[in-house]
N, C-alpha and C positions, 0 to 999 in steps of 0.2 A: 237218718242219715246226718254223717257230721261232716263240716267243712275240710277244705287242703288245710294243715299245718306246716306246709313246705310255703309259703307264700313268699316268705322271708328271704328265700333263696332268687329272687327274680330279678334279673340285673339287666341293664342295658347291655347289650352285647356286640359285637361286630360279626356277622358270620364267617369263620372258617375257609369257607370257597363256597363257588358259585354254582353246586352242585352237591351231592354225597362225595364226604371228603374220601371216603374209602373206593368208593366205587370210582369216582376219577380216577385214581389212584393205578385200580387193577384192571381197568377197560371194563367194568359190571354194567349194568344198566338199575336204573329206579323206577318206582309207579310214582310215588310222592317223598316227599322231602320234609323232616320237621328238625328244628333248632332249639338247641340247648338253652334255655333262658341263665345261664347259670355261668357258661363259659365261651358260648357260640358256637358250637361244635355244630356242622351239617350234616345228619345221616341221613338214610331211605328208611321208611316205615315198612312195617312188620308184613306188607302185601308183596314187599319187594324181595328177593330170591336171599339176600345177603340181611337184613332185619336190621343195620348199623346204628340207629338212633337207640333201637332197646338195648344194643348191646354196648355202644357207650354208657348206658344209665349202668348196666350191669358193673361195666369196669369203673364207674366213676361214682355212681350212685346220687347224683343230679339229677334231681326227681323231677324237674320242670323242663317240658318241649312247648313250641311253639307251632301250629302248622303253617308250614314255609312254603305252600305253592297259594300263589296269589290267586285270587284273595280271601284266603282263609284266616290265618290271626287269630285263630283259637290258639286256648293250653289246657294243657293236659296233665295229670300229676300222676306219675307212675306207682309212686309208693301209694295214695290214697284208690287210686282208681276212679280218677271222675275229671270232670270237664273243671277246668278254673279260670276265673274271669283274667286278665293281662292289663298290666297297667296303661300299655302302650304296644303297639304292632311293630316287630322289625321293621322299616325301610329295607326293601328288596328291589336290585335295579332286574330283577329278573332271573330264575334260574336259567342254567343248560338244559334243556328237554334233553332227557335223556331216559326212554322206555320202548320197550318192544311193539 
């Protein structure tokens, strides 16, 4: 098993929204949040109906996300399909809970 080759894309980012950006716009719900560590996009996880974090990856190619529901803070590389270490966790004031 090899390590992630995309760690150089990890940035300190400002979250784009207090919850899934697209779900907030459409009035949908989510289960968990994921934060793009390249641009700060906040999207919903693959257990959510709309899977906006993965859609963001496919649209942009930004490979690294952070689990963004406290106290998660883990990293994942979509391209390499492995958990990755993050140099830091993004400060989070607390997302808007939005689930069924």
